[in-house]
C-alpha angles and dihedrals in degrees: 000000000000116000122257095259090056098042108175096345096111093046091051092047092053091051094047094047093051094046094050092045089053093054108274113152089197134013138173131187130205119196112190131188114186132181118192130187122187122182127176142165132204126193096337098319135094112260116178119012107170135152119177141159134209132191127183149132132242124192126197121191142177119220123170090349098306137102128247128180136186136163142196140185092200102093100191119119095253094050093047091049089050092053092050091049090049092051090051092049091051091050092049091051091046090053089064091065104030114132099206139010118277113246120192124193110231122258130188123242112256134193111196146147117203135175124188115236112272121169096180123026105232091207090060089063111089117243088235089064091050090052093045092059095042092049091049089054089046092054092049092050093049092047086075109089109240098032104121101173129035120185128177134172147177128200131190133180135181113192122185115186131183115197117192124173137187090245090064107267118145112178123172114186133169124198127189117199128187135183142170142169146139143211137210117210124195122197117197121169104306096341130094122195127180138187124192135194136242087348138337126263097042104333129253124346129187143160092265141102129247089304087083090063091052091050095054095068090216098174094044092062100039100094093048090051092051092047092051092051090055094041091057090072090065095040120103119255115266105260125239111244145117109258150105122326127192114195125201116235096259093054091045088052090058091045088056091048095053104033101033110016098053098040092055094056101115095209088057090049091051093050100253093122099037095110096059115008098027132233134276139255087220098094118183094257090066095061109116095004111058117102095222097172146342122298089268093063109099115161129179137185102221125172095168123112089236087071092057143269096303130158085246094055121112142132098242133008124233092276093056093256115144120250112265145181114237126185110234102171120014117191089336098312121116108239110155151035129200109249150175135224089266098049102037093092090059089071096037095259124143094207141031118255090224107255103133113120138157129207094230146335092288096056130076116238118262133184104275135173116264114190105328104189141168112227117239124248122268097226116084098256129152132187094264090048089052092050091047089054092053118086097196134355147097127278111209127197137190122005120265102170142348139198128182133163123253092260091051095238111110117045145171125195131187126200133203097236140010136188124210114232121210125169092352095306137101103246106173145358116255127202128218097015118182142163136194140190151125116296100239095038090051096050091045089057093061108114103165140026130182125248133261094275088066097042119111130188102223125197124225106192100178111057110146128207141145138036113292084035120249123200113211137178119237134181129226123186117201144152126208111284140186128231127190131215095015125158105247128194127005100105096093128039118227110282095021 
């Protein structure tokens, strides 16, 4: 096995040498070591307590103008050579049926070592301490009469990746990701209500160490979350009307993910994902001309650390392209896709904007969202200011469900809780709030967004794409925002 100071270098060199000797005009190798800890509790008992590690190598090659890919977790010389030979054979077979020549945007060779910021190593924290906090949250949730199910979880990953290419790149980067959250569920007769914190579907996730967990104040918010879950049973049903909606930042983050993030994936636009993930309404002719939203809608794809510790933050993507910030929507106008070296030419670009990522060593890189974020407003405006400035409407918080067509145009979202606004004040809690619309009409109806102090970079750890499917983490920065003339209600029948 290679020594510590040469971690993975020998393995990568063997794979590259074999691929080039067998006829590859280009090759790159990714060696990935990942440790993953998952801890959860359910109604006063430990649920999942798992800690595992994986290590493997994936090699991607070009032969006769076509791609080939193979992977192995057997890191002996013979197994690595076999994987490289297999990748070349796949590429050669693919070349027989390719429809058009492969064009790659150029990229410089880089030598770099990068570590994501991490103040406190989550793997240095004993599992017992993880469980102690989760069980304390669990007890607080179940201390609320009417809470029938309490669930809490933590998740930690350390991913070290070495990228080596035949053009001379050698990039060693390590990322540490943490996440935590919980939910209180209340069953009453035929109705189920649920409140989650700090977000639904697992909570909040960022490119940080255990310091993220400390910052979330999990225990401090538990009783309120349980009380809201129970109170929803007595709350009136969200009415059906066309009116004003204010979305909290986490719900707006998911709205960005589904109705902006996915449509701007250039492989989806070009039809490469049509069989599984669908296509996009954002055809190439709309670049630079489509009025996507109001003048307040400014969206970027930003993988740089300056943007924040998002799940889409890194130093280089899985093609060895540096992290970048790309304007997607500027003052409401659609101006950019997320691309790869192979697809950049389709939009007249001379370089990739660095959005190729793979779930692990045994998956080929795909175009994936980085941190797709809406920029905050410039005026000093908070959520309560926004509510005070709204005569009538519904404030909605925390996603419950979503549905959107395969071109990302028509959508319907449900939230866990809503509050009716009258005369600039929250007057009552509403259950089963929802809203629906058409992507461009919805974003064009945005007439206010809160300032930087109320902007949060949310983590979505479970975005699926590709065949075989890859699950990837993405980031979405957002502040609470207001939308006019939106269809409200209708997603849930009374008593659902």
